[in-house]
Every structure is written in structure tokens, then in C-alpha cells.
N, C-alpha and C positions, 0 to 999 in steps of 0.2 A: 558403363558401370555394370559390374557383375551382379548377379542375383544375390550372392553372398553379401556384398557390400550394402545392397538395398535392405536386406534383412537386418544387418547390423544397425543401420540408420533408423529403421522402423522400431527396432528393439530399444534403442537409446531414447527416442522420443517417447515411446510408450512408457518406459520406466520413469522418465521425468514427470509425465502427466499422471501417472498412477500414484505418485507420492503426494502431489498437490498441483493446483493450477499454476501454470507458467505463462508469462506473456510471450508473444511471438518473438520479440527482440531478445528476450532472455534465452529462449531455446536456440536462436541463431548464434548468440554469443557462446553458449555452452558447447554447441556442436563444433564451432570454429576453434574453440580452445582444445578440443579433442583432436584437432588436426584434420577434420573432415572438410572437404572443399565445398564452397557455397553451391556451386552448380550441381553437386551431388545430392544435397539434402533439401534445398529450397523447393523443388517440385513435390517432394514427399511431405514436407512441412505444410505446403499450401494445400495438399490433399487432406491433411489432418484438419486444417482450418475450415476447408469447404465442407467437410463431414461434421463440423461442429464438435470435434473432439478437443481441439485447441480453440480457446476463445479468450480474447483480450477483455471482453465485457465481463465474463465470469471471473477472470483473474482480478480485474479492478474491484468488483463487488466483494469478493472474498478477502482481498488484501485490505481494502478500506474498512470493512467490518472488523477485521482482526485488529487493525491499528486503533480504531475507535474504541474497541473494548479494552485496549491496553491504556486508554487515557490520552491518546495523542489528539492533537488539534487539527483543524482543517488545512493549515499551511503545511504541516509536516506530511500529512497524508497525500496531499496534492503533489508535493515535491517527490515523495517516495514513488508514487505511480508514474510520474514523468521520468524518473530515473530508470524505470523498467520499460520505458518506451510506449506507455499506454496513451492512446489518443485522448485529447481534451474532452471530446464528447462522452467517452466511456467514463472519464473521471466525474463529470457532472452527473451521469446516470448513477454511478456508484454512490455519490453523496445523496441523491434522491432516494435510492434504495434503502440505505441504512437509516434514513429518517432521524438524523442525529439532532439532539438538543445540545448544541455546543456550549451554551451557558451553564447548564447543569453538569455537563461533562467537565468543564473547567473547574467548577466548584468542587466536584467530587475528587478531582486530581489534587486540588489544593488541600481539601480536608484530609485526604489519605496521607499526604506528605507532612502537613503542618498542623493538623487538628482543626476543629470546627470553630474555635474562638476567633474573634476579630482582633487582629494585631494592631495595636496603637502605636508601636514604635515604627518610625518612618523607615529606618534601615532594614528592619526585619520584613516590613511590608514590601519594600523594594526587592528583597530576596525572593519573596513569594511571587512577585510579578515577573522577575527574571526567569524563575522556574517555569511559569506558565508560558512565557514567550518561547523558551527553549522547547517546550512541549508542542508548540505550533499553534497556539491560540491567538486570535486577533485581540486588539486592545479592548474592545467592548466586552468580550468574554472575560478577559482578565479583570477588568474593573468590576464586573458583576461578581466574580468569584472572590475577590478580596474585600468587597464592601461588607458593611455590617448589617445588611438587610437579610 
């Protein structure tokens, strides 16, 4: 590999990481889409990881926090991080880091979409429950959010 190619790869990785945190597998996928051979960029990307410039742990924390603040539930956040190739250990650490109150988060999402009142109509309450399921909350969070307490 020429020095010019090496600089192009370093520049591409640096530009990605300058915008936001990226997972290791996300960077691999993006560089492969650009037509760069694995054997050319993997050593460089590993050097970025060893220097702690690229970190799946930081990526998981920032991504989980962003999704939590958007009103997403733990199932959706976990699935999202898995799709980015984040290790299960980093997912657990991210959940601990954001110190989420999933019950209040579910209630906040429900109130934002449907209002604070307790829905007595069965069909409309089911609609609220489906919405919260879609958002990725577990059943106990959903039951708390749609209860009249």
C-alpha cells in the first residue's frame, strides 16, 4: 500500500469520527462500501482503536443516551446497538451509564403522544400500549405508563 492510500484511509476514518462516534463494524462497513480493501484499512483502524480514538464503548454510551432522550425503550436501544455490532458488555455498560428510569420514560412518551389523562376505552388504551411496544418498552413499563396511578 502506498503512502498516498494510507493517507486517504486515515483521512476517511478521521472524518467519520470527527462528525460523531462510530462503531468499529460501522467504520468497516463504510470503508468497504467505498471500495477499500479490508487488508488495507484494518491495521489502520486497529491503530485508531488502540489509541482510543475509536471506541465502541463511547459509541454505545452516546447512542444509547441519544435514543433514551428521544423516548425509546430498552428493547429498541439494545437492538439498535446490536445492529451496529456493539458487544453485549458495552450495551450493559451504556444502560448503567445513562441511569434510565424506564417507567417514567414510558409514561413521558405516552403523555407526549396521548396526553396525561387515563384512557378508559379499551381500544384506545390498546393503541397506547401498541405505541409503547413499538417504542421498545417492556410490558411492566407499558402497564405503568397507561395505568391511572
